[in-house]
Each structure stands twice: as structure tokens, then as C-alpha cells.
C-alpha positions as CSV (number, residue, x, y, z in Angstrom):
1,M,43.9,-18.0,58.6
2,S,43.4,-21.0,56.5
3,K,39.8,-22.2,56.0
4,A,38.9,-25.2,58.1
5,V,37.3,-28.1,56.4
6,S,33.8,-29.1,57.6
7,T,33.1,-32.7,58.5
8,L,30.1,-35.0,58.5
9,D,30.0,-37.0,61.9
10,G,28.3,-40.5,62.5
11,W,28.5,-43.0,65.2
12,W,30.8,-42.5,68.2
13,S,33.8,-44.8,68.4
14,L,35.6,-46.3,71.3
15,H,38.7,-48.7,70.9
16,L,39.6,-50.5,74.1
17,L,42.8,-52.5,74.3
18,Y,43.7,-55.0,77.2
19,N,46.4,-57.3,78.3
20,V,45.1,-60.6,80.0
21,D,46.4,-61.3,83.5
22,W,47.2,-65.0,82.5
23,P,49.0,-65.9,85.8
24,S,45.9,-64.8,87.8
25,L,43.5,-66.4,85.5
26,R,45.3,-69.8,85.6
27,L,44.6,-69.9,89.3
28,L,40.8,-70.2,88.7
29,E,38.8,-73.4,88.7
30,D,37.5,-74.5,85.5
31,S,33.9,-73.8,86.6
32,E,34.8,-70.2,87.7
33,K,36.6,-69.7,84.2
34,D,33.6,-71.0,82.3
35,Q,31.3,-68.6,84.1
36,L,33.4,-65.6,83.3
37,I,33.8,-66.8,79.7
38,G,30.0,-67.3,79.4
39,E,29.3,-63.8,80.8
40,L,31.8,-62.3,78.1
41,Q,30.1,-64.4,75.5
42,S,26.7,-63.1,76.3
43,F,28.0,-59.5,76.1
44,L,29.4,-60.0,72.8
45,D,26.2,-61.7,71.6
46,R,24.3,-58.5,72.7
47,Q,26.7,-56.5,70.5
48,E,25.9,-58.8,67.6
49,E,22.3,-58.3,67.9
50,V,22.9,-54.4,67.9
51,H,25.2,-54.9,64.9
52,K,22.4,-56.8,63.1
53,N,19.7,-54.3,64.0
54,K,22.1,-51.6,62.6
55,E,22.0,-49.7,65.8
56,G,25.7,-49.8,66.3
57,S,28.6,-52.1,65.6
58,Y,31.7,-53.7,67.1
59,S,34.6,-55.9,66.6
60,F,36.7,-58.2,68.8
61,Y,40.3,-59.3,68.0
62,N,43.4,-61.0,69.6
63,V,46.1,-58.5,69.3
64,T,49.5,-59.9,67.8
65,G,52.5,-58.8,69.7
66,Q,53.2,-57.7,73.2
67,K,51.5,-54.2,73.2
68,A,48.1,-55.9,74.1
69,D,46.0,-59.1,74.0
70,L,42.8,-57.9,73.0
71,I,41.1,-55.1,71.1
72,L,37.4,-54.2,71.4
73,W,36.0,-51.7,69.0
74,M,32.5,-50.4,69.7
75,L,30.4,-48.0,67.8
76,R,27.1,-46.3,69.1
77,P,24.9,-43.3,68.1
78,T,25.8,-41.3,71.1
79,V,28.9,-40.9,73.5
80,D,26.5,-41.4,76.4
81,E,25.6,-44.9,75.0
82,L,29.3,-45.8,74.7
83,N,30.0,-44.6,78.1
84,K,27.4,-47.0,79.5
85,L,28.7,-49.8,77.3
86,E,32.1,-49.3,78.7
87,L,30.8,-49.5,82.1
88,E,28.9,-52.7,81.4
89,F,32.0,-54.3,80.0
90,N,34.1,-53.1,83.2
91,K,31.5,-54.8,85.5
92,L,32.0,-58.2,83.7
93,G,33.8,-60.8,85.8
94,I,36.4,-61.2,83.1
95,S,37.4,-57.6,83.6
96,D,39.2,-58.4,86.9
97,F,41.8,-60.2,84.7
98,L,42.0,-57.6,82.1
99,I,44.8,-54.9,82.4
100,P,43.9,-51.7,80.3
101,S,46.7,-51.0,77.9
102,Y,45.2,-48.3,75.6
103,S,42.1,-46.7,74.7
104,Y,40.9,-44.3,71.9
105,V,37.8,-42.0,71.8
106,S,36.6,-40.6,68.6
107,V,33.8,-40.3,66.1
108,V,33.2,-41.6,62.6
109,E,34.1,-38.8,60.3
110,M,33.9,-37.8,56.6
111,S,35.6,-34.7,55.4
112,S,34.2,-32.4,52.7
113,Y,37.6,-32.0,51.0
114,L,36.3,-33.9,48.0
115,A,32.6,-33.0,48.4
116,K,30.6,-31.6,45.4
117,D,28.1,-28.8,45.9
118,S,24.7,-30.1,46.2
119,D,21.3,-29.1,47.8
120,E,20.9,-32.7,48.9
121,D,20.9,-33.5,52.7
122,P,24.2,-35.5,52.8
123,Y,22.9,-37.5,55.8
124,E,20.2,-38.9,53.5
125,N,22.6,-40.1,50.7
126,P,22.8,-43.8,51.0
127,Y,26.6,-44.0,50.4
128,I,27.3,-41.4,53.0
129,K,25.1,-43.0,55.5
130,G,26.8,-46.3,54.9
131,R,30.3,-44.6,55.6
132,L,29.1,-42.7,58.7
133,Y,27.0,-45.5,60.4
134,P,29.1,-48.5,59.1
135,E,28.5,-52.3,59.6
136,V,32.0,-53.4,60.8
137,P,33.2,-56.5,58.8
138,K,34.2,-59.8,60.3
139,S,37.4,-59.8,58.3
140,K,40.2,-62.0,59.5
141,Y,42.6,-59.2,60.5
142,I,42.5,-55.7,61.9
143,C,44.9,-52.8,61.9
144,F,44.5,-49.8,64.2
145,Y,46.4,-46.7,64.5
146,P,46.1,-43.1,65.5
147,M,47.6,-40.1,63.6
148,D,48.1,-36.5,63.4
149,K,48.7,-33.9,60.5
150,K,52.2,-32.3,61.2
151,R,52.3,-28.6,62.4
152,D,56.0,-28.0,62.2
153,L,57.5,-24.8,60.8
154,D,57.1,-25.1,57.0
155,D,55.4,-28.4,57.2
156,N,52.3,-27.2,58.8
157,W,49.1,-28.8,57.4
158,Y,46.8,-26.4,59.0
159,M,48.5,-23.4,57.3
160,L,48.0,-24.7,53.8
161,P,45.4,-23.2,51.6
162,M,42.2,-25.2,51.1
163,E,43.0,-25.8,47.5
164,D,46.3,-27.4,48.4
165,R,44.6,-29.6,51.0
166,Q,42.0,-30.7,48.5
167,R,44.5,-31.7,46.0
168,L,46.7,-33.5,48.4
169,M,43.8,-35.5,49.8
170,R,42.6,-36.3,46.4
171,D,45.9,-37.8,45.4
172,H,45.9,-39.6,48.7
173,G,42.5,-41.1,48.3
174,M,43.5,-42.5,44.7
175,I,46.0,-44.7,46.5
176,G,43.4,-46.1,48.7
177,R,41.0,-46.8,45.9
178,Q,43.6,-49.3,44.4
179,Y,42.9,-51.4,47.5
180,A,39.1,-51.5,47.2
181,G,37.9,-55.1,47.9
182,K,41.2,-55.9,49.8
183,V,41.2,-53.4,52.5
184,K,38.2,-51.8,54.3
185,Q,39.1,-48.5,56.0
186,F,37.3,-46.6,58.7
187,I,38.4,-43.0,59.8
188,T,37.4,-41.5,63.0
189,G,38.1,-37.9,64.0
190,S,39.3,-37.2,67.6
191,Q,40.3,-33.5,67.8
192,G,39.6,-32.4,71.3
193,L,38.7,-36.1,72.2
194,D,42.0,-37.9,72.5
195,E,45.8,-37.5,72.0
196,Y,45.9,-37.7,68.4
197,E,43.6,-36.0,65.8
198,W,42.3,-39.2,63.9
199,A,42.3,-42.9,64.2
200,V,42.4,-45.3,61.2
201,T,40.9,-48.9,61.5
202,L,41.7,-51.2,58.6
203,F,40.2,-54.7,58.1
204,S,41.3,-57.3,55.6
205,D,41.5,-61.2,55.0
206,D,45.1,-60.6,54.2
207,M,47.3,-58.9,56.7
208,L,49.9,-58.3,54.2
209,Q,47.6,-55.7,52.5
210,F,48.1,-53.5,55.5
211,K,51.7,-53.3,54.9
212,K,51.4,-52.8,51.2
213,I,48.7,-49.9,51.5
214,I,50.5,-48.1,54.3
215,Y,54.1,-48.4,52.6
216,E,52.6,-47.1,49.3
217,M,51.0,-44.2,51.1
218,R,54.2,-43.3,52.7
219,F,55.5,-42.1,49.3
220,D,52.4,-39.8,48.9
221,E,53.1,-36.2,49.9
222,T,50.0,-36.3,52.5
223,S,51.8,-38.8,54.5
224,A,55.5,-38.3,53.7
225,R,55.5,-34.6,54.5
226,Y,52.5,-34.1,56.9
227,G,51.8,-37.4,58.5
228,V,52.5,-38.3,62.3
229,F,51.6,-41.7,63.4
230,G,51.3,-43.4,66.7
231,D,51.6,-47.1,67.5
232,F,50.1,-49.7,65.0
233,F,48.1,-52.5,66.6
234,V,47.3,-55.5,64.5
235,G,45.4,-58.8,65.3
236,V,43.3,-61.8,64.4
237,H,39.5,-62.0,64.6
238,L,38.3,-63.7,67.8
239,P,35.0,-65.1,67.1
240,T,32.7,-65.7,70.3
241,P,32.6,-69.5,70.1
242,E,36.4,-69.6,70.2
243,L,36.7,-67.7,73.6
244,P,36.8,-70.8,75.8
245,E,40.0,-72.0,73.8
246,F,41.5,-68.6,74.0
247,F,41.3,-68.3,77.7
248,K,41.9,-72.0,78.4
């Protein structure tokens, strides 16, 4: 039996994706629509306060393409808080005009593949704390996708010795470092929590960088041989003041 890698776990994560019921929304009077939008703005303003207080974080984007219209990503210290937050969102009036298209439950994760032996409490390390309890950026673009590690015949990630997995992850990580300052990456683990095993959420002010980093990583053995990917969702930042124009 191969040795399982240990993880450091941070905030709980919930990606919610919706399609807008535009035909029904267009039937509303302007005053009714304004009330719904104002209620949504207030909800997002509360998330911004939590973000500023570093008690959680969030992002809200308009999805490009037909798989969804909106993606709301929320982070909280406990899954119970996330559950209540989802319920609060579902009770907003605008939710009557939002059709759920996808959701993903996970937790912010750092693996110990590249960790060095130390007596220090990793949760007190400022760098690690910043990774586990992140401040989600307000970048112009988002890219979100779930993924697995392959478990097929000879290409079984979970049967590889720890030393081989460490080497592969080290090489994989070196590619990501080349995009520092261009792409911000967040990894959330979801084994036993959702269909896939991880989710990756990327942010950038240049959407082309998503294509470049993911394409380059395809040639790395970790992805080329062992990576299994779900759908990719990309989108454009939707600031709260722009909601009236969006739902117009």
C-alpha cells in the first residue's frame, strides 16, 4: 500500500453556478426588479465586509459561454457557516429567477508533498496561513474546474511510491511558478465531498494566461499521464455596482 500524503486544510469552499431565467425576469416591473437587485447587492456587500475582516472571502463572476450565467464562490471557516450562507442566498428574491447549473463542495488544501521537516506549527506560518485562509482577489477573470488523479491500470496515481509523487508534484509546481504575478491559483480538496477529488480556481487580469498555463502543464507528466479533468468554467468579474446593468 502506497503512503497517503497528509494535507493542511483551511477554509471551506462552495462554488455555486446558475443560469438566469431571463424570460421570467423580463416580465417584472422595473420597481420589482430593482428590489431584487438591491437585495442581492446587500448580500454581496455583507460578503465584502466578511472579506475585509478576513473572516472568509468570496467572488462573483459572469460566466462566459452557455454552461452558466453566474458563478459565486464563497469561503468560510466551517462548513456549517457555508451551509447557512447558501440558505441565505437561496432565500433572496433573485433566486426565484436563478436556475442551479452546477455546485462544488471542497476545502482549501495544501499537500505535504514538498514540505520540509520542521517543529514549527504550520498553521502559524504566515505564508501557509495566507494560502489556507486566502483573500480572494478581484481579478478581471476567473477559471474554475474540477479534476481527479487517474486510477487506471498502470496509470494509477495512488499506487505510485511517495518519492515518485513528490518528484512529479515538484516538477508540476515549477511550471506554475513561471506564472507568478500573472495567475493566482487556489486548490481545494474534495475527496469524499464531491464528484471529483480537487477543484482548481484561477484568477488573472488576462484570460489568455489560463490557456497558456493549462496548455503548458498538459506536457508535464503529472497532467499528461495522471490528470482527469471536468468542465472548465471561465468568466468576467461582476462588481456589485454593475448588477443593475447586468440584470437590465
